[in-house]
C-alpha positions in Angstrom: 140.7 79.0 43.7 141.8 80.7 47.0 142.5 84.2 46.8 143.8 84.0 50.1 147.8 83.2 50.5 148.3 80.3 52.7 149.7 80.9 56.1 148.6 84.3 55.9 147.2 86.2 58.5 143.2 86.8 58.1 140.3 88.5 59.6 136.6 88.7 59.0 135.4 91.5 56.1 134.1 94.2 57.3 130.4 93.9 55.3 130.5 90.0 56.8 127.3 89.8 59.0 127.0 86.3 60.2 128.1 85.8 63.4 131.1 83.0 63.9 132.0 80.9 66.6 135.6 82.2 66.4 134.7 86.0 66.1 137.4 86.3 69.6 139.4 84.2 68.4 140.7 86.7 65.2 143.1 87.3 63.9 143.2 83.9 62.5 146.4 82.1 60.3 144.7 81.0 56.6 146.5 77.3 56.1 144.9 76.8 52.6 141.4 75.5 51.1 140.2 71.6 51.5 140.9 70.1 48.4 137.6 68.0 48.0 135.0 71.6 49.5 136.7 74.4 47.1 135.8 77.4 48.7 136.3 76.7 52.3 139.6 77.1 54.3 141.3 75.6 57.2 142.0 78.1 60.0 143.8 78.4 63.2 143.0 80.9 65.4 145.2 83.1 67.9 143.8 80.6 70.8 145.4 77.6 68.5 142.1 76.0 67.7 141.4 74.7 64.6 138.5 76.1 62.2 137.8 74.2 59.1 135.3 74.4 56.5 134.2 77.8 56.7 133.8 79.8 53.3 136.9 81.6 52.5 135.1 84.4 50.9 134.1 85.8 54.2 138.3 86.7 55.0 140.2 89.1 53.8 144.3 89.0 54.9 145.2 91.6 57.0 147.6 94.1 55.4 151.1 94.6 57.0 150.0 98.1 58.5 147.6 95.5 60.8 150.2 93.3 61.5 
């Protein structure tokens, strides 16, 4: 089950060391978890591009102060 709220602004967790193709497209909107792929999400970057299939455990919601 997802720990992120749907339609929330998210960014990568600080301890995530992998490089992602969307690194310059943050923050992103988390649309939700993929129904048949538990633990994987659908995201929309600030450019409007859609990214899907990434592990939601790599992301955290932005705080009110960061928004």
